Structures are given as C-alpha cells and as structure tokens.
C-alpha positions in Angstrom: 6.2 0.0 1.5 8.6 1.6 -1.0 7.1 -0.4 -3.9 3.6 0.8 -3.0 4.8 4.4 -2.7 6.5 4.1 -6.1 3.4 2.6 -7.6 1.2 5.4 -6.3 3.7 8.0 -7.5 3.7 6.5 -11.0 0.0 6.0 -11.3 -1.0 9.4 -10.0 1.8 11.6 -11.0 2.4 12.6 -7.4 5.9 13.3 -6.2 7.5 10.5 -4.1 7.0 12.6 -0.9 3.3 13.2 -1.6 2.8 9.6 -2.6 4.5 8.6 0.7 2.0 10.8 2.6 -0.9 9.3 0.7 0.2 5.7 1.4 0.9 6.4 5.1 -2.6 8.1 5.4 -4.4 5.1 3.8 -2.3 2.7 5.9 -3.3 4.5 9.1 -6.9 4.6 8.1 -7.0 0.9 7.3 -5.3 0.0 10.5 -7.8 2.1 12.5 -10.7 0.1 10.9 -9.1 -3.4 11.3 -8.9 -5.6 14.4 -5.6 -5.1 16.2 -4.2 -8.5 15.3 -4.7 -7.8 11.6 -3.7 -4.1 11.8 -0.3 -5.2 13.2 0.2 -7.5 10.2 -0.2 -4.5 7.9 2.9 -2.9 9.3 4.8 -6.2 9.2 3.9 -6.8 5.6 4.6 -3.3 4.4 8.0 -3.1 6.2 9.2 -6.4 4.9 11.4 -6.8 1.8 11.0 -10.5 1.8 8.4 -12.2 -0.4 5.5 -13.6 1.5 2.6 -15.8 0.6 0.4 -12.7 0.5 2.4 -11.1 -2.3 -0.1 -12.3 -4.9 -2.9 -10.7 -3.0 -1.0 -7.4 -2.7 -0.1 -7.5 -6.4 -3.8 -7.9 -7.2 -4.6 -5.0 -4.9 -1.9 -2.8 -6.6 -3.4 -3.7 -10.0 -6.9 -2.8 -8.7 -5.7 0.5 -7.2 -3.8 1.3 -10.4 -6.9 0.6 -12.4 -8.8 3.1 -10.4 -6.5 5.9 -11.3 -6.6 5.1 -15.0 -10.3 5.8 -15.2 
C-alpha cells in the first residue's frame, strides 16, 4: 500500500498523511462494493510486498489513476 500512497502523494501534491487517508478511503469504498471473497483479496494484495501476478494490472491501474490527475 505504501507504493500507492506514494503515487497518490506525488500525483496530487497531497502530504503523505493525506494521501494515506485518501487511499484508505478509496480502499474501504471499493471493498464495500465488492463481493467478500474479492474484498479480502484487496487487503492481501495491498499489504503484500511480494510481487504477484496481478502486479501488471495494478501498474496499469496506477497509470490510469495518475493520468486522471494530469488532466
């Protein structure tokens, strides 16, 4: 999750603390909308420092989110 917090901070100019709140808020929102089995995987993925097969997907998501803030 630290990588995502850093990315949000860099792309938005928010402090690390505010970026952390933003990431946690979005994470909680997404988990509330997803089925339980998938929601639990969000926490697992975000808390893991190990590369996973979904890293490419997350990288694409980061690029997309980053692009939103450049507009």
